[in-house]
C-alpha positions in Angstrom: 2.4 -33.8 30.4 0.5 -32.7 27.3 -2.2 -30.2 28.1 -5.6 -30.1 26.2 -5.4 -26.4 25.7 -2.1 -24.8 24.7 -1.3 -21.0 24.9 -2.2 -20.3 21.3 -5.6 -21.8 21.7 -6.1 -20.2 25.1 -5.3 -16.9 23.5 -7.8 -17.6 20.8 -10.4 -18.4 23.3 -9.7 -15.2 25.2 -10.2 -13.3 21.9 -13.5 -15.1 21.4 -14.8 -14.2 24.7 -13.6 -10.6 24.3 -15.4 -10.3 20.9 -18.6 -11.1 22.7 -18.5 -8.2 25.2 -19.3 -4.6 24.3 -16.5 -2.3 23.2 -17.2 0.0 26.1 -15.8 -2.4 28.7 -12.5 -2.2 27.0 -12.6 1.6 27.0 -9.3 3.2 28.5 -7.6 -0.4 28.7 -5.0 1.1 26.4 -2.4 -1.7 26.9 -5.1 -4.5 26.4 -5.2 -8.1 27.5 -2.0 -9.9 27.5 -1.5 -13.7 28.0 1.6 -14.6 29.9 3.3 -18.0 30.2 4.2 -17.3 33.8 3.1 -19.2 36.8 2.3 -16.4 39.2 2.0 -17.3 42.7 0.2 -15.1 45.3 2.8 -13.6 47.6 0.8 -15.2 50.5 0.8 -18.6 48.9 2.1 -21.3 51.3 3.8 -24.8 50.0 1.0 -27.0 51.2 -1.6 -24.5 50.0 -0.6 -23.2 46.7 -2.6 -20.1 45.7 -2.1 -19.2 42.1 -2.9 -15.7 40.5 -4.9 -16.4 37.4 -5.3 -12.9 36.3 -4.3 -9.3 37.1 -5.6 -5.8 36.4 -2.8 -3.4 36.4 -2.6 0.5 36.1 0.3 2.7 36.1 1.9 5.5 34.1 1.8 3.8 30.8 -1.9 2.8 31.0 -4.1 0.0 32.0 -3.8 -3.7 31.2 -5.1 -7.1 32.1 -2.6 -10.1 32.3 -3.9 -13.4 32.2 -1.3 -16.0 33.5 -1.7 -19.2 31.3 1.1 -21.0 33.4 -1.1 -20.6 36.4 -4.1 -21.9 34.6 -2.2 -25.0 33.6 -1.4 -25.7 37.2 -4.9 -25.2 38.3 -7.1 -26.2 35.2 -4.6 -28.1 32.9 -6.9 -31.1 33.2 -9.8 -29.4 31.7 -11.0 -29.8 28.1 -11.4 -26.8 25.9 -14.9 -26.0 27.0 -13.9 -26.1 30.6 -10.9 -23.9 30.0 -13.0 -21.6 28.2 -15.4 -21.1 31.2 -12.5 -20.4 33.6 -10.8 -18.1 31.2 -14.1 -16.3 30.8 -14.5 -16.1 34.6 -11.1 -14.7 35.0 -11.4 -12.3 32.3 -14.7 -10.9 33.4 -13.3 -10.6 37.0 -10.4 -8.5 35.8 -12.6 -6.4 33.5 -14.8 -5.6 36.6 -11.6 -4.5 38.4 -11.0 -2.2 35.4 -14.5 -0.8 35.4 -14.8 -0.2 39.0 -11.4 1.6 39.0 -12.4 3.9 36.5 -15.7 4.7 38.4 -14.0 5.0 41.8 -15.8 1.8 43.1 -13.8 -0.9 45.1 -16.5 -3.6 45.8 -14.5 -6.3 43.9 -11.2 -5.4 45.8 -13.2 -5.8 49.1 -14.3 -9.4 47.9 -10.8 -10.2 47.0 -9.7 -9.1 50.4 -12.4 -11.3 52.0 -11.3 -14.2 49.8 -7.7 -13.7 51.0 -9.0 -13.7 54.7 -10.6 -17.0 54.1 -7.4 -18.4 52.6 -5.4 -17.3 55.7 -8.1 -18.8 57.9 -7.6 -22.0 56.2 -3.9 -21.9 56.7 -4.3 -21.1 60.3 -6.8 -24.0 61.0 -4.4 -26.6 59.2 -1.8 -25.7 61.9 -4.1 -26.5 64.8 
């Protein structure tokens, strides 16, 4: 299957998106934004209800980084044209940047929202088994 947006173009789109943001949001993101070819599944993903990880904010002894999983984007959004893919990349980058900003400020509202989203996923799985 040929995808409408290859990894090189997805990386260019992310650069365009990032260039539109103020430099301050990238402060202390010393390992930057990485585009990975990986298809990343959530550890809680179930075969009949796949749950892909599109992006990840990481913080460790080496620093802070955002990883965008291009392979996951293809699984979920591979059918989209460039404009549609750009919207999804922008949503994901903004989401991960918000994790970064909240982490620096000691806030965890988005982590709570992510937790609620996972709970809704679990509820869907449970209902499907009834």
